[in-house]
C-alpha positions in Angstrom: 78.9 133.4 114.5 80.9 131.9 111.6 84.1 129.6 111.0 86.5 129.1 108.4 87.5 125.6 107.5 90.8 125.0 105.6 91.7 121.6 104.2 95.3 121.6 103.1 96.2 118.9 100.2 98.7 118.0 98.0 97.4 119.7 94.7 94.8 122.4 96.4 93.9 123.9 99.4 90.2 124.3 100.1 88.5 126.9 102.5 84.7 127.0 103.4 82.6 129.1 105.9 80.1 127.3 107.9 77.5 128.3 110.6 77.4 126.8 114.1 74.8 124.3 112.7 77.4 123.0 109.8 75.6 125.0 107.0 77.9 125.6 104.1 77.5 129.5 103.3 81.1 130.2 101.2 83.8 128.1 99.8 87.0 128.6 97.8 90.2 126.9 96.8 93.6 127.7 95.6 96.6 125.8 94.4 98.8 124.6 97.5 102.1 124.9 95.4 104.1 123.2 98.4 107.2 123.4 96.3 107.3 127.4 96.8 107.6 126.9 100.4 105.7 127.2 103.5 106.3 131.1 104.3 104.5 131.9 100.8 101.8 129.2 101.2 100.9 130.9 104.6 100.7 134.4 102.9 98.6 133.1 100.1 96.3 131.3 102.6 96.2 134.7 105.0 95.2 136.5 101.4 92.4 134.0 101.0 90.8 134.4 104.4 91.1 138.0 103.9 88.9 138.0 100.9 86.3 135.8 103.1 86.6 138.3 105.8 85.7 141.2 103.5 82.2 139.5 102.8 81.5 138.2 106.5 83.5 140.6 108.6 83.1 140.6 112.6 80.8 137.1 111.8 83.7 135.2 111.4 85.5 134.2 114.7 87.7 131.3 114.3 89.8 129.1 111.7 90.1 125.3 112.0 92.8 123.5 109.7 93.3 120.0 108.8 96.4 119.0 107.0 97.4 115.3 106.1 100.3 114.3 107.9 102.1 114.2 111.3 100.6 117.2 113.1 101.6 118.7 116.8 97.9 120.2 117.6 99.3 122.0 120.8 101.5 124.2 118.9 100.0 124.1 115.3 103.1 122.7 113.6 102.8 120.3 110.7 105.9 118.0 111.8 105.7 115.9 108.6 103.6 115.8 105.4 104.7 113.3 102.8 102.3 114.6 100.4 103.6 118.2 100.8 107.4 117.2 101.5 107.3 119.5 104.5 108.9 119.2 107.9 108.4 121.1 111.3 106.2 123.9 109.4 104.5 126.3 111.7 101.2 127.4 110.3 98.6 128.0 112.9 100.9 131.0 114.8 101.7 132.7 111.5 98.3 132.6 110.1 96.9 133.9 113.7 99.4 136.8 113.3 98.2 137.7 109.4 94.5 137.2 110.1 94.1 138.2 113.7 91.7 135.1 113.9 92.4 132.0 116.8 93.8 129.1 114.7 93.4 125.4 115.3 95.2 122.6 113.5 94.6 119.2 113.4 95.4 116.1 111.4 92.9 116.2 108.4 91.5 112.7 109.4 90.8 114.0 112.9 88.8 117.0 111.4 86.9 114.3 109.3 86.2 112.8 112.3 85.1 115.6 114.0 82.6 116.4 110.9 81.3 113.1 111.2 80.6 113.7 115.2 79.0 117.2 114.3 77.4 116.7 110.9 76.7 112.9 110.3 75.7 112.0 113.7 74.8 115.2 115.3 76.6 114.8 118.4 74.2 111.9 119.6 77.0 109.6 120.3 80.3 110.6 121.9 82.4 107.4 120.8 83.5 107.4 117.0 86.1 105.9 114.9 86.4 107.9 111.5 88.4 106.2 108.7 89.2 108.1 105.5 89.4 105.4 102.6 91.3 107.4 99.7 95.1 106.7 98.3 95.9 106.1 101.9 94.1 105.4 104.9 93.7 107.9 107.6 91.5 107.7 110.9 90.4 109.9 113.7 89.0 109.1 117.3 86.2 110.7 119.2 86.1 109.2 122.8 83.3 110.5 125.2 82.6 113.6 123.1 86.2 114.7 122.7 88.9 114.5 120.0 91.4 111.9 121.0 95.2 113.0 120.5 97.3 110.3 122.5 100.4 111.1 124.3 102.0 112.9 121.1 99.0 113.8 119.0 99.5 110.9 116.7 96.7 108.8 118.0 94.4 107.1 115.2 97.0 106.1 112.6 94.5 103.0 111.9 96.0 102.7 108.1 99.3 101.6 109.7 97.8 99.1 112.1 99.6 95.7 110.9 97.2 92.9 109.6 99.8 90.6 108.0 103.2 89.8 109.4 105.7 90.7 106.7 102.7 91.2 104.2 102.6 93.9 101.4 104.8 96.9 101.2 103.3 100.1 102.6 104.0 103.7 101.5 105.2 104.2 105.1 108.2 101.9 104.5 106.7 99.0 106.7 104.9 96.0 105.4 101.6 94.3 106.3 99.6 97.7 107.1 95.9 97.9 106.4 96.6 100.8 104.1 98.6 98.3 102.1 95.5 96.4 101.3 92.8 98.7 101.5 94.2 101.9 100.4 93.4 102.9 96.7 97.0 102.4 95.4 97.0 98.8 96.7 93.6 98.0 95.7 94.7 99.0 92.0 97.9 97.0 92.5 96.2 93.8 93.4 93.6 94.5 90.4 96.8 95.0 88.0 97.9 91.3 89.2 94.4 89.9 88.3 93.3 91.8 85.3 95.8 91.5 82.3 94.3 93.5 79.5 94.3 97.0 81.4 93.7 98.9 78.2 90.3 96.9 77.4 89.4 96.9 80.7 89.4 100.6 80.9 87.9 101.2 77.7 84.7 99.1 78.8 84.6 100.1 82.4 85.9 103.7 83.0 83.9 106.4 83.5 83.3 108.7 80.3 85.8 111.4 79.9 87.8 109.7 82.7 89.6 107.0 81.3 91.9 105.8 84.0 92.4 102.4 85.7 91.0 103.5 89.0 88.6 102.5 91.8 85.7 103.9 90.0 86.5 101.9 86.8 86.9 98.8 89.3 83.6 99.6 90.8 81.9 99.9 87.3 83.2 96.4 86.7 82.1 94.7 89.5 78.6 96.2 88.9 78.8 94.7 85.5 79.5 91.2 87.0 83.5 91.2 86.2 84.6 88.3 88.5 88.1 89.8 88.8 87.0 93.3 89.9 84.3 91.6 92.5 87.5 89.2 93.5 89.4 92.4 94.5 86.7 94.4 96.3 85.9 90.8 98.0 89.4 90.9 99.3 89.5 94.4 100.3 86.6 94.0 102.5 87.9 91.1 104.1 91.0 93.0 105.0 89.4 96.1 106.1 87.0 93.9 108.5 90.3 92.2 110.1 91.9 95.8 110.8 88.2 97.0 111.9 87.8 93.7 114.0 90.9 94.7 116.2 90.1 98.5 116.4 86.6 97.6 117.5 87.7 95.1 120.2 90.1 98.0 121.4 87.9 100.9 121.3 84.3 99.8 121.6 83.1 102.6 119.7 79.2 103.2 119.0 79.9 104.2 115.2 82.4 103.7 112.8 82.0 106.2 109.8 83.8 105.3 106.2 84.5 108.2 104.0 86.5 108.7 101.2 86.6 107.7 97.7 87.1 104.0 98.1 83.8 104.1 100.6 81.9 104.4 97.1 82.3 100.9 96.5 80.7 99.8 99.6 78.2 97.8 98.0 81.3 95.3 96.7 83.1 95.2 99.7 81.0 95.5 102.6 79.6 91.7 102.3 83.0 90.5 102.9 83.9 93.0 105.5 80.7 92.2 107.3 81.4 88.6 107.3 84.8 89.0 109.3 83.0 91.1 111.6 80.3 88.6 112.1 82.5 85.6 112.7 84.2 87.5 116.1 84.2 85.3 119.1 83.7 88.3 121.2 80.2 89.3 120.3 79.2 92.3 122.5 81.1 95.2 121.1 80.1 94.2 117.5 76.7 93.6 118.2 76.7 97.2 119.4 78.8 99.1 117.0 76.9 100.6 114.0 78.8 101.5 110.4 77.8 104.2 108.5 79.2 105.5 105.1 79.4 109.0 104.7 79.1 110.8 100.9 80.0 113.9 102.0 83.5 114.9 100.2 83.9 118.0 102.3 83.5 116.2 105.7 86.9 117.3 106.6 86.8 120.8 105.9 83.3 121.3 107.4 84.7 119.5 110.5 87.7 121.7 110.6 85.5 124.8 110.7 83.2 123.5 113.3 86.1 122.0 115.6 87.7 125.7 115.2 84.4 127.3 116.2 83.9 124.9 119.2 87.3 125.9 120.5 86.9 129.6 120.0 83.5 129.6 121.7 84.4 127.7 124.9 
């Protein structure tokens, strides 16, 4: 039995087919083009699912969907997505009608958490906090082997936990959020404060063919010994440690899994992060928790496929 996993992004939508063991069998993607509206998107999504069904037929038994934003998992509604500029959009129900397959829909960070649970940790721990460190910060919770939704399906907004009173502005409109210090947009804003000759910095440290002032460029600079780049990453690690410390005290997880583009700079931010975690006064939960970095860029789509399969086969 196979499942389809769907990751709805602001630019592209990705589809994967995986088996129960998480092995990738096929993948596809198309432009999301949210400006054309959700009905058009769902029709194109159903057509992409139809292409996969022609190849795998009745082996396909479920669809799992991850979408960035505020999701109502019970009704399969995307309540609000800043990336797509959609509000109260039904996706799961119309896709079920068009494909004939049961659909489960969740926040994309929840699906990354499920992917961490199934793929990274092989279900050997039932208490996991997963953070997606990208432009923003998303998170998902697995507690006692179950995805935790909270009262309204909104649990796991770790990126908007406040770590500084009246701190830096966040994209959500508030101030002092973890995301305002450790999301890539915030990291690069801090880098611009410390690195004055941006053009020369890009020329020296950017990846060939990708001449941009981004976290990859900043990581390359840190590796080359650039003092300001190392300072930015150390500050990032400090604030990430502050955010994680509160979450560890609250949730007492076995594992924290970090994924997303920012996590690739682990060498440069983790020493400062670990210093904060090691300085906590209540030692027991910090002695127990293990922090794992996932390099699986498709953890969300694979997690969505496995989550859909799990629900369909119960």
